[in-house]
C-alpha positions in Angstrom: 0.0 0.0 0.0 1.3 3.5 -0.9 0.5 6.8 0.8 0.8 10.4 -0.4 0.1 13.4 1.8 -0.3 17.2 1.6 -0.8 19.8 4.3 -2.6 23.1 3.5 -4.7 25.6 5.5 -4.7 23.5 8.7 -5.7 20.3 6.9 -3.6 17.2 6.6 -4.7 15.0 3.6 -3.5 11.5 3.3 -4.3 9.5 0.2 -4.0 5.7 0.3 -3.4 3.5 -2.8 -3.8 -0.3 -2.9 -5.4 -2.9 -0.7 -6.2 -2.4 3.0 -5.8 -5.8 4.6 -4.0 -7.6 7.4 -0.8 -7.7 5.4 -0.6 -4.0 4.4 -2.2 -2.4 7.5 0.8 -2.3 9.8 3.0 -0.3 7.5 0.3 2.2 6.5 -0.8 2.5 10.2 2.8 3.4 11.2 3.1 5.9 8.3 -0.2 7.6 9.1 0.7 7.8 12.8 4.0 9.4 11.9 2.2 12.0 9.7 -0.3 12.8 12.4 2.4 13.1 15.1 4.6 15.3 12.8 1.8 17.6 11.8 0.6 18.9 15.2 -1.5 22.0 14.9 -3.7 20.9 12.0 -7.4 21.0 12.6 -8.4 18.1 10.4 -7.0 14.9 9.0 -8.7 13.7 5.8 -8.0 10.2 4.7 -8.8 9.7 1.0 -9.8 6.2 0.1 -10.6 6.7 -3.7 -7.7 4.5 -4.7 -8.2 1.8 -2.1 -9.0 -1.3 -4.3 -9.9 -3.6 -1.4 -10.9 -3.1 2.2 -12.1 -5.5 4.8 -12.6 -5.2 8.5 -8.9 -4.5 8.9 -9.7 -1.1 7.4 -12.3 -0.4 10.0 -9.7 -1.1 12.8 -7.2 1.1 10.9 -9.6 4.1 10.8 -10.7 3.7 14.4 -7.1 3.7 15.5 -6.3 6.8 13.5 -9.5 8.5 14.8 -8.3 7.9 18.4 -4.8 9.2 17.7 -6.2 12.3 15.9 -8.5 13.0 18.8 -5.7 12.8 21.3 -3.9 15.4 19.2 -6.9 17.7 19.0 -7.6 16.9 15.4 -10.8 15.8 13.6 -10.5 12.8 11.3 -12.6 12.5 8.2 -12.9 10.0 5.3 -13.0 11.2 1.7 -14.1 9.5 -1.5 -14.3 5.9 -0.5 -14.9 3.7 -3.5 -18.1 1.6 -3.7 -16.7 -1.4 -1.9 -15.0 0.5 0.9 -18.1 2.7 1.3 -20.2 -0.5 1.7 -17.9 -1.9 4.4 -17.8 1.5 6.3 -21.6 2.0 6.0 -22.5 -1.5 7.3 -20.0 -1.0 10.2 -21.6 2.3 11.2 -18.3 4.0 11.3 -19.7 7.1 9.7 -21.4 8.0 13.0 -17.9 8.3 14.4 -15.8 9.4 11.4 -17.7 11.7 9.0 -17.4 11.5 5.3 -16.5 14.6 3.4 
């Protein structure tokens, strides 16, 4: 899984590419945690899922963990542009009640 990020106007945007599963989650989790920790002072963290080809329940755990980390740092976490499959997993899980979609 690949990540790209930008920071602008108090918003950290992280775009993910590839599959979100048990195998790829540890590395992307560590990268996103580093980005959140190094970008203190932003108001929002937006995770773009448009290029995530596959996501299972591991993705839900990944998002909840980043949500908790962002909250501890005083940031709001949001999800942007999940593809149809990812959106279905996230909708069924009820995660949008915790992490809003932009």
